[in-house]
C-alpha positions in Angstrom: 36.4 -96.5 -3.4 33.5 -98.4 -4.6 30.4 -96.8 -6.4 27.3 -97.6 -4.2 25.2 -97.4 -7.4 27.4 -100.2 -8.7 28.4 -102.0 -5.6 25.0 -102.7 -4.6 23.7 -104.1 -8.1 23.6 -107.9 -7.7 21.2 -110.6 -9.0 20.5 -114.1 -7.3 20.8 -116.9 -9.8 18.5 -120.1 -9.1 17.3 -121.3 -12.3 19.4 -124.5 -12.6 21.9 -126.8 -11.6 24.9 -128.3 -13.1 26.7 -131.7 -11.9 29.3 -133.8 -13.6 26.5 -136.0 -14.4 24.7 -133.7 -16.4 27.2 -133.0 -18.9 28.4 -135.0 -22.3 31.8 -136.5 -22.4 33.0 -134.2 -25.3 32.7 -130.3 -24.4 31.8 -128.9 -28.0 29.1 -131.4 -28.0 27.9 -130.1 -24.4 28.2 -126.7 -25.9 26.2 -127.4 -28.8 23.4 -128.6 -26.3 23.5 -125.3 -24.3 23.6 -123.5 -27.6 20.3 -125.2 -28.7 18.6 -124.3 -25.4 19.9 -120.5 -25.8 18.5 -120.9 -29.4 15.3 -122.2 -28.1 14.9 -119.7 -25.2 15.1 -117.2 -28.1 17.8 -115.1 -26.0 19.2 -111.9 -27.6 22.1 -112.7 -30.0 22.9 -116.3 -28.4 26.0 -116.7 -31.1 27.7 -113.6 -29.9 31.1 -114.4 -28.3 33.8 -112.3 -26.7 37.0 -112.9 -28.9 40.1 -112.3 -26.9 43.7 -112.3 -28.5 47.1 -110.8 -27.6 49.7 -109.0 -29.4 53.4 -109.3 -29.4 54.0 -106.9 -26.6 51.4 -109.0 -24.5 48.8 -106.6 -24.7 45.6 -108.6 -24.8 42.4 -107.1 -26.8 38.9 -108.4 -27.1 35.9 -107.9 -29.2 32.4 -109.5 -29.8 32.1 -112.0 -32.8 29.6 -114.2 -34.3 29.8 -117.9 -34.0 29.0 -119.5 -37.4 29.7 -123.2 -37.0 30.9 -126.2 -34.8 32.3 -128.2 -37.6 32.4 -131.9 -36.7 32.3 -130.8 -33.0 35.9 -129.9 -33.5 35.8 -126.4 -32.7 34.4 -122.9 -32.9 34.3 -121.2 -36.3 33.9 -117.5 -37.2 34.8 -115.2 -39.9 36.4 -111.9 -40.1 39.2 -109.6 -42.1 42.5 -111.1 -41.9 44.1 -107.7 -42.0 42.2 -106.4 -39.1 43.7 -106.1 -35.4 42.3 -109.4 -34.4 43.6 -110.9 -37.6 46.8 -109.6 -37.2 47.4 -110.6 -33.5 46.2 -114.1 -34.5 49.0 -114.4 -37.2 51.2 -113.6 -34.4 50.1 -115.5 -31.8 47.3 -118.3 -32.6 46.3 -119.0 -29.1 42.8 -117.2 -28.1 40.0 -117.2 -26.0 36.3 -117.0 -26.4 33.3 -116.2 -23.8 29.4 -116.9 -24.0 27.5 -115.1 -21.7 23.7 -116.0 -21.5 22.2 -114.1 -18.4 18.6 -115.3 -19.6 19.6 -118.9 -18.4 22.2 -117.8 -15.9 25.0 -119.4 -18.1 28.6 -118.9 -19.4 31.0 -120.9 -21.4 34.5 -119.9 -21.4 36.9 -121.6 -24.1 40.6 -121.4 -24.8 42.6 -122.9 -27.7 44.5 -122.6 -30.7 43.1 -120.9 -33.8 43.8 -122.0 -37.5 42.4 -120.5 -40.8 39.7 -122.3 -42.2 39.9 -123.5 -45.9 39.5 -121.4 -48.8 36.6 -123.4 -50.1 34.9 -123.2 -46.8 35.6 -119.4 -46.6 34.2 -118.6 -50.0 31.0 -120.7 -49.4 30.3 -118.7 -46.4 31.1 -115.4 -48.0 29.1 -115.9 -50.9 25.9 -116.7 -48.7 25.9 -113.7 -46.8 23.8 -110.5 -48.3 25.3 -108.5 -50.8 25.4 -105.6 -48.9 27.6 -107.5 -46.3 29.9 -108.7 -49.3 30.3 -105.3 -50.4 31.0 -104.0 -46.9 34.1 -106.7 -46.6 35.4 -105.2 -49.8 34.9 -101.7 -48.8 36.2 -101.7 -45.2 39.9 -101.7 -44.2 38.8 -103.0 -41.1 40.8 -101.7 -38.2 42.5 -98.8 -40.2 42.2 -95.3 -39.5 40.1 -93.8 -42.3 39.5 -90.1 -42.9 35.7 -89.9 -42.4 32.5 -91.7 -42.5 31.9 -90.0 -46.0 35.0 -91.7 -47.2 34.0 -94.8 -46.1 30.9 -94.7 -47.8 32.6 -93.4 -50.7 34.8 -96.8 -50.8 31.2 -98.7 -50.5 29.8 -97.0 -53.7 33.3 -97.5 -55.6 32.7 -101.1 -54.8 29.2 -101.4 -55.8 30.1 -99.8 -59.3 33.1 -102.2 -59.6 30.8 -105.4 -58.9 27.7 -104.0 -60.8 25.7 -106.7 -62.1 27.8 -109.3 -60.4 26.3 -111.7 -57.9 27.7 -113.2 -55.7 30.9 -111.4 -55.4 34.1 -113.2 -55.3 35.8 -113.4 -51.8 38.4 -111.0 -51.2 41.6 -112.5 -50.3 41.6 -110.7 -46.9 38.5 -112.0 -45.8 37.8 -115.5 -44.7 37.3 -117.9 -41.6 38.9 -119.4 -38.5 38.5 -122.6 -36.4 39.2 -122.3 -32.6 40.2 -125.8 -31.7 39.9 -126.0 -27.8 41.8 -127.4 -25.0 40.2 -126.2 -22.1 36.3 -125.5 -22.1 34.4 -124.3 -18.8 30.8 -124.2 -18.1 29.6 -122.1 -15.5 26.0 -122.1 -14.3 24.8 -119.3 -11.7 23.7 -120.8 -8.2 22.6 -118.8 -5.2 25.1 -117.3 -2.6 27.6 -117.1 -5.5 28.3 -120.9 -5.1 28.1 -121.4 -8.8 28.6 -124.5 -10.6 31.8 -124.8 -12.6 32.6 -128.0 -14.8 35.8 -127.4 -16.8 37.1 -129.9 -19.5 40.8 -130.1 -20.4 42.5 -132.0 -22.9 45.3 -134.4 -21.6 48.6 -134.9 -23.7 47.3 -138.1 -24.8 44.1 -136.0 -26.4 41.6 -137.1 -24.3 39.2 -134.8 -22.0 39.6 -134.8 -18.2 36.8 -133.1 -16.4 36.8 -131.5 -12.9 34.8 -129.2 -10.8 36.3 -125.9 -9.8 35.2 -123.8 -7.0 33.3 -120.9 -7.6 
């Protein structure tokens, strides 16, 4: 049975349209154009993306991470703890999916692809550009592992502060770095009235070219 308070919630989308003639030939370039519009609109957390991974048993998991680059328009770059749940799952199955949702523009982008680790040089460069507190946090947190208490975590932070007192930037821990998701499927969704939304999908062919299709909403 539906909950009337939830079932009656709906919004009409009518800001924009999306046609095959509107989009660029390459999906990451098209994504960059949409991201620029999201940034210009000053949306909350426009680089936030849902990262979905899967474990050895086929159980999917999803969480929000932040996009940190679109290198050479080849893929989507993010950083995390390699020993975290998502890191362990990516080590076992490098296929993953990303979703961006920008309700202020009535837009969604869905991305599927294969993930590979970023270079050590790129990971170190980004790590050392972060605020010192974030560098300390990356050393202190055994991400996704059980911890005894908040106090225990704060003690770990204190211990790391003491260990690296006077040192800046900190060295990058071996368990922390970047991933690049190289897409093979990217869908752009633009909300439209009557739930007849526009959906344009790019799919990479065996020859490495991008093929464009319109999908039914």
